[in-house]
DOMITOR-121234 format. One record per residue (C-alpha): residue number from 1; x negated, y, z negated. Coordinates in steps of 0.2 Angstrom, whole numbers, plus 5000, padded with zeros to 4 digits. Example, Ala and Ser with C-alpha at 12.3 -4.5 7.8 and 13.67 -1.06 7.14 Angstrom:
2
<pt><pos>1</pos><px>4938</px><py>4978</py><pz>4961</pz></pt>
<pt><pos>2</pos><px>4932</px><py>4995</py><pz>4964</pz></pt>
***
This chain:
106
<pt><pos>1</pos><px>4948</px><py>4977</py><pz>5008</pz></pt>
<pt><pos>2</pos><px>4931</px><py>4969</py><pz>5005</pz></pt>
<pt><pos>3</pos><px>4930</px><py>4954</py><pz>4993</pz></pt>
<pt><pos>4</pos><px>4918</px><py>4963</py><pz>4981</pz></pt>
<pt><pos>5</pos><px>4931</px><py>4976</py><pz>4979</pz></pt>
<pt><pos>6</pos><px>4945</px><py>4963</py><pz>4976</pz></pt>
<pt><pos>7</pos><px>4934</px><py>4954</py><pz>4964</pz></pt>
<pt><pos>8</pos><px>4931</px><py>4970</py><pz>4954</pz></pt>
<pt><pos>9</pos><px>4950</px><py>4974</py><pz>4953</pz></pt>
<pt><pos>10</pos><px>4953</px><py>4956</py><pz>4947</pz></pt>
<pt><pos>11</pos><px>4939</px><py>4958</py><pz>4934</pz></pt>
<pt><pos>12</pos><px>4946</px><py>4975</py><pz>4928</pz></pt>
<pt><pos>13</pos><px>4963</px><py>4967</py><pz>4925</pz></pt>
<pt><pos>14</pos><px>4956</px><py>4951</py><pz>4917</pz></pt>
<pt><pos>15</pos><px>4944</px><py>4960</py><pz>4906</pz></pt>
<pt><pos>16</pos><px>4959</px><py>4970</py><pz>4898</pz></pt>
<pt><pos>17</pos><px>4971</px><py>4955</py><pz>4898</pz></pt>
<pt><pos>18</pos><px>4983</px><py>4965</py><pz>4908</pz></pt>
<pt><pos>19</pos><px>4989</px><py>4951</py><pz>4919</pz></pt>
<pt><pos>20</pos><px>5003</px><py>4948</py><pz>4905</pz></pt>
<pt><pos>21</pos><px>5011</px><py>4965</py><pz>4911</pz></pt>
<pt><pos>22</pos><px>5009</px><py>4961</py><pz>4929</pz></pt>
<pt><pos>23</pos><px>5026</px><py>4954</py><pz>4934</pz></pt>
<pt><pos>24</pos><px>5031</px><py>4956</py><pz>4952</pz></pt>
<pt><pos>25</pos><px>5044</px><py>4969</py><pz>4947</pz></pt>
<pt><pos>26</pos><px>5032</px><py>4979</py><pz>4936</pz></pt>
<pt><pos>27</pos><px>5019</px><py>4979</py><pz>4950</pz></pt>
<pt><pos>28</pos><px>5032</px><py>4985</py><pz>4963</pz></pt>
<pt><pos>29</pos><px>5038</px><py>4999</py><pz>4951</pz></pt>
<pt><pos>30</pos><px>5020</px><py>5004</py><pz>4949</pz></pt>
<pt><pos>31</pos><px>5016</px><py>5005</py><pz>4967</pz></pt>
<pt><pos>32</pos><px>5031</px><py>5016</py><pz>4970</pz></pt>
<pt><pos>33</pos><px>5026</px><py>5027</py><pz>4955</pz></pt>
<pt><pos>34</pos><px>5009</px><py>5029</py><pz>4962</pz></pt>
<pt><pos>35</pos><px>5016</px><py>5032</py><pz>4980</pz></pt>
<pt><pos>36</pos><px>5026</px><py>5046</py><pz>4972</pz></pt>
<pt><pos>37</pos><px>5011</px><py>5053</py><pz>4964</pz></pt>
<pt><pos>38</pos><px>5002</px><py>5052</py><pz>4981</pz></pt>
<pt><pos>39</pos><px>5017</px><py>5061</py><pz>4989</pz></pt>
<pt><pos>40</pos><px>5016</px><py>5075</py><pz>4976</pz></pt>
<pt><pos>41</pos><px>4999</px><py>5080</py><pz>4983</pz></pt>
<pt><pos>42</pos><px>5009</px><py>5087</py><pz>4998</pz></pt>
<pt><pos>43</pos><px>5023</px><py>5094</py><pz>4988</pz></pt>
<pt><pos>44</pos><px>5021</px><py>5112</py><pz>4992</pz></pt>
<pt><pos>45</pos><px>5010</px><py>5111</py><pz>5008</pz></pt>
<pt><pos>46</pos><px>5007</px><py>5099</py><pz>5022</pz></pt>
<pt><pos>47</pos><px>4990</px><py>5107</py><pz>5025</pz></pt>
<pt><pos>48</pos><px>4983</px><py>5114</py><pz>5008</pz></pt>
<pt><pos>49</pos><px>4979</px><py>5098</py><pz>4998</pz></pt>
<pt><pos>50</pos><px>4966</px><py>5091</py><pz>4987</pz></pt>
<pt><pos>51</pos><px>4957</px><py>5077</py><pz>4996</pz></pt>
<pt><pos>52</pos><px>4950</px><py>5070</py><pz>4980</pz></pt>
<pt><pos>53</pos><px>4967</px><py>5069</py><pz>4972</pz></pt>
<pt><pos>54</pos><px>4974</px><py>5060</py><pz>4987</pz></pt>
<pt><pos>55</pos><px>4960</px><py>5047</py><pz>4987</pz></pt>
<pt><pos>56</pos><px>4963</px><py>5044</py><pz>4968</pz></pt>
<pt><pos>57</pos><px>4982</px><py>5041</py><pz>4971</pz></pt>
<pt><pos>58</pos><px>4980</px><py>5031</py><pz>4987</pz></pt>
<pt><pos>59</pos><px>4967</px><py>5020</py><pz>4977</pz></pt>
<pt><pos>60</pos><px>4980</px><py>5017</py><pz>4964</pz></pt>
<pt><pos>61</pos><px>4993</px><py>5011</py><pz>4977</pz></pt>
<pt><pos>62</pos><px>4980</px><py>5000</py><pz>4984</pz></pt>
<pt><pos>63</pos><px>4975</px><py>4992</py><pz>4967</pz></pt>
<pt><pos>64</pos><px>4992</px><py>4989</py><pz>4962</pz></pt>
<pt><pos>65</pos><px>4996</px><py>4981</py><pz>4979</pz></pt>
<pt><pos>66</pos><px>4981</px><py>4970</py><pz>4977</pz></pt>
<pt><pos>67</pos><px>4988</px><py>4965</py><pz>4960</pz></pt>
<pt><pos>68</pos><px>5005</px><py>4961</py><pz>4968</pz></pt>
<pt><pos>69</pos><px>4996</px><py>4951</py><pz>4982</pz></pt>
<pt><pos>70</pos><px>4987</px><py>4941</py><pz>4968</pz></pt>
<pt><pos>71</pos><px>5003</px><py>4938</py><pz>4958</pz></pt>
<pt><pos>72</pos><px>5013</px><py>4932</py><pz>4972</pz></pt>
<pt><pos>73</pos><px>4998</px><py>4922</py><pz>4980</pz></pt>
<pt><pos>74</pos><px>4999</px><py>4931</py><pz>4996</pz></pt>
<pt><pos>75</pos><px>4985</px><py>4935</py><pz>5009</pz></pt>
<pt><pos>76</pos><px>4984</px><py>4954</py><pz>5014</pz></pt>
<pt><pos>77</pos><px>4978</px><py>4950</py><pz>5032</pz></pt>
<pt><pos>78</pos><px>4991</px><py>4937</py><pz>5034</pz></pt>
<pt><pos>79</pos><px>5006</px><py>4947</py><pz>5029</pz></pt>
<pt><pos>80</pos><px>4999</px><py>4963</py><pz>5038</pz></pt>
<pt><pos>81</pos><px>4997</px><py>4953</py><pz>5054</pz></pt>
<pt><pos>82</pos><px>5014</px><py>4946</py><pz>5052</pz></pt>
<pt><pos>83</pos><px>5022</px><py>4963</py><pz>5050</pz></pt>
<pt><pos>84</pos><px>5011</px><py>4970</py><pz>5065</pz></pt>
<pt><pos>85</pos><px>5018</px><py>4957</py><pz>5076</pz></pt>
<pt><pos>86</pos><px>5036</px><py>4962</py><pz>5071</pz></pt>
<pt><pos>87</pos><px>5032</px><py>4980</py><pz>5074</pz></pt>
<pt><pos>88</pos><px>5024</px><py>4977</py><pz>5091</pz></pt>
<pt><pos>89</pos><px>5040</px><py>4968</py><pz>5096</pz></pt>
<pt><pos>90</pos><px>5051</px><py>4982</py><pz>5089</pz></pt>
<pt><pos>91</pos><px>5041</px><py>4996</py><pz>5097</pz></pt>
<pt><pos>92</pos><px>5035</px><py>4991</py><pz>5114</pz></pt>
<pt><pos>93</pos><px>5022</px><py>5003</py><pz>5121</pz></pt>
<pt><pos>94</pos><px>5032</px><py>5007</py><pz>5136</pz></pt>
<pt><pos>95</pos><px>5047</px><py>5013</py><pz>5126</pz></pt>
<pt><pos>96</pos><px>5039</px><py>5019</py><pz>5110</pz></pt>
<pt><pos>97</pos><px>5023</px><py>5028</py><pz>5116</pz></pt>
<pt><pos>98</pos><px>5024</px><py>5047</py><pz>5111</pz></pt>
<pt><pos>99</pos><px>5041</px><py>5045</py><pz>5102</pz></pt>
<pt><pos>100</pos><px>5045</px><py>5046</py><pz>5084</pz></pt>
<pt><pos>101</pos><px>5062</px><py>5037</py><pz>5087</pz></pt>
<pt><pos>102</pos><px>5067</px><py>5022</py><pz>5077</pz></pt>
<pt><pos>103</pos><px>5066</px><py>5006</py><pz>5086</pz></pt>
<pt><pos>104</pos><px>5085</px><py>5005</py><pz>5088</pz></pt>
<pt><pos>105</pos><px>5085</px><py>5022</py><pz>5096</pz></pt>
<pt><pos>106</pos><px>5072</px><py>5019</py><pz>5109</pz></pt>
***
């Protein structure tokens, strides 16, 4: 996410004095709630969906995720790269390519 966007999220929260409600648990709950709303976009069809609605719900997930990163003092690039290293070790290309199997089933 670009710094300008991150700053806009932070200003939005600060201007409304909403940080007081942003405990890690509340933010984690909000991420799950918004992710469920994203999933709802595909409730009755995998192909017939409203892209604008998907964008809105995905944006909500990302905004709450940025708020949680801020609350916990985490860096998105750092934790994503840490997790990608773990995933690369769990799912080596030679075993996982073209397979949807879980790492312990490869």
